[in-house]
C-alpha positions in Angstrom: 12.8 3.4 12.2 14.8 2.7 8.9 11.5 3.2 7.1 10.8 6.7 8.6 14.4 7.7 7.8 14.0 6.6 4.2 10.6 8.4 3.9 12.0 11.4 5.6 15.2 11.6 3.1 12.7 11.1 0.1 10.7 14.2 1.3 13.9 16.2 2.1 15.6 15.6 -1.2 12.3 16.5 -3.1 12.2 13.0 -4.7 8.7 12.1 -3.5 5.5 14.1 -3.3 5.0 15.6 0.0 2.6 13.6 2.1 0.2 16.7 2.4 0.2 17.4 -1.2 -3.1 17.2 -2.9 -3.0 16.0 -6.7 -3.5 18.9 -8.9 -4.1 16.6 -11.7 -5.2 13.2 -10.4 -3.0 10.4 -11.6 -4.2 8.3 -14.6 -1.1 5.8 -14.9 -0.4 4.3 -11.6 2.0 1.5 -10.7 1.8 -0.4 -7.4 4.9 -1.9 -6.0 3.1 -3.9 -3.4 0.0 -6.1 -3.0 -1.2 -4.0 -0.1 -0.9 -0.7 -2.1 -2.8 -2.3 -4.8 -5.7 -3.2 -2.7 -5.8 0.3 -1.4 -5.8 1.8 -4.9 -8.6 -0.5 -5.7 -10.6 0.4 -2.5 -10.2 4.0 -3.6 -11.9 3.3 -6.9 -8.8 3.7 -8.9 -8.4 0.3 -10.4 -8.9 1.5 -14.0 -5.9 3.7 -13.7 -3.4 0.9 -12.2 -1.3 0.1 -15.4 1.3 -2.0 -13.5 1.6 -4.0 -10.3 3.5 -7.1 -8.9 2.9 -10.8 -9.7 2.1 -11.0 -6.0 -1.0 -8.5 -6.5 -3.9 -10.9 -6.9 -6.7 -9.1 -5.2 -8.9 -7.8 -6.3 -9.3 -10.3 -9.2 -9.0 -7.5 -11.6 -5.4 -6.8 -10.4 -4.4 -10.2 -11.8 -5.0 -8.7 -15.3 -2.6 -5.7 -15.1 0.9 -5.6 -16.4 3.4 -7.1 -14.0 6.5 -5.2 -13.2 8.2 -7.9 -11.2 8.0 -9.6 -7.6 10.2 -8.7 -4.8 12.5 -7.4 -7.6 11.2 -4.7 -9.6 12.0 -4.6 -13.3 12.8 -0.8 -13.5 12.9 -0.9 -17.2 9.1 -2.2 -17.4 8.1 0.5 -14.8 9.6 3.0 -16.9 8.0 1.7 -20.2 4.6 2.2 -18.6 5.0 5.9 -18.3 3.5 6.3 -14.7 2.3 9.5 -13.3 2.3 7.9 -9.9 4.3 5.0 -8.5 3.0 3.7 -5.0 5.8 2.2 -2.9 6.0 0.7 0.6 8.8 -0.4 2.9 9.0 -3.7 1.2 10.7 -2.3 -1.9 12.5 0.7 -0.9 15.4 -0.1 -3.1 13.3 0.1 -6.1 11.7 3.3 -4.8 15.1 4.9 -4.2 16.3 3.8 -7.8 13.1 5.2 -9.4 13.3 8.3 -7.5 16.9 9.0 -8.6 15.4 8.6 -12.1 13.1 11.4 -11.4 9.9 9.2 -11.2 6.9 10.2 -9.3 7.2 7.8 -6.2 4.9 8.1 -3.3 5.7 5.9 -0.2 3.2 4.6 2.3 3.9 2.4 5.4 0.8 0.2 6.0 2.5 -1.8 8.9 -0.4 -1.7 11.2 -4.2 -1.1 11.3 -3.8 2.6 12.2 -0.9 3.0 9.7 -2.8 1.5 7.0 -5.7 3.8 7.7 -3.3 6.7 7.6 -1.9 5.6 4.3 -5.3 5.4 2.7 -5.9 9.1 3.7 -2.4 10.0 2.3 -3.0 8.2 -0.9 -6.5 9.8 -1.2 -4.9 13.3 -0.9 -2.2 12.3 -3.6 -4.9 10.7 -6.0 -7.7 13.2 -5.5 -9.9 10.6 -3.8 -9.8 11.9 -0.4 -13.6 11.6 0.3 -13.4 8.1 -0.8 -10.4 7.4 1.4 -12.4 8.9 4.4 -15.4 6.6 3.6 -13.0 3.6 3.4 -11.3 4.4 6.6 -14.8 5.0 8.3 -15.8 1.6 7.0 -12.7 -0.2 8.5 -13.5 1.6 11.9 -16.9 0.3 12.0 -15.7 -3.2 11.2 -13.1 -3.0 13.9 -15.7 -2.1 16.3 -18.0 -5.1 15.4 -14.9 -7.3 15.7 -14.2 -6.1 19.1 -17.6 -6.5 20.2 -17.6 -10.2 19.1 -14.2 -10.7 20.6 -15.4 -9.4 24.1 -17.7 -12.4 24.0 -14.6 -14.5 24.4 -14.3 -13.8 28.1 -10.8 -12.2 27.6 -9.1 -15.2 25.7 -6.9 -14.1 22.9 -7.1 -16.5 20.0 -3.7 -18.6 19.2 -3.4 -18.5 15.5 -0.8 -19.1 12.9 -1.6 -17.2 9.5 0.1 -18.6 6.5 0.6 -15.8 3.9 2.5 -17.9 1.4 3.6 -21.6 0.8 6.7 -21.3 -1.4 8.8 -20.5 0.8 6.6 -20.6 3.9 5.8 -17.2 4.8 3.7 -16.3 8.0 2.4 -13.1 9.6 4.3 -12.0 12.8 4.8 -9.2 15.1 4.9 -5.7 13.5 2.6 -6.7 10.7 -0.9 -5.4 9.7 -2.2 -9.0 10.2 -0.8 -9.4 13.7 -2.3 -5.9 14.6 -5.7 -7.1 13.3 -5.6 -10.3 15.3 
């Protein structure tokens, strides 16, 4: 709920590109403020334009070579020094996104908190970056894999797996309800 309010306020106050706005000139200096956003940018074929991401952005491997702009705390000065023409944010870094927006930086917020929200985020990101056709192809591939997984799962005679997904170890970080990972499981 707070994320929706945050996104609405960004759009209302003109601090963010509107969700439906296609890129007139595709961005060529992109910063990602979250690992999921980084993975989406690479999936859309935009890896060569990612000039900054977080220390947690380790997939694909090429993301490890990009200039790091912080971890859960974004180094605003580092972001500004990279002269981005697009900054992709999520609900995980709304404070940094709001700060950058106040500095008139081109922030675009996505909310990939579930499987369908991730697909929607990909489509929106495709519109903003001029890669809409690629975004639709990635989403179609995700849907295909989802159908295959459902077919395999149906062989389990209605038993749902009991799993614990460990996302990080220092500190221990697990996937819980309301997350993309939980939605996929």
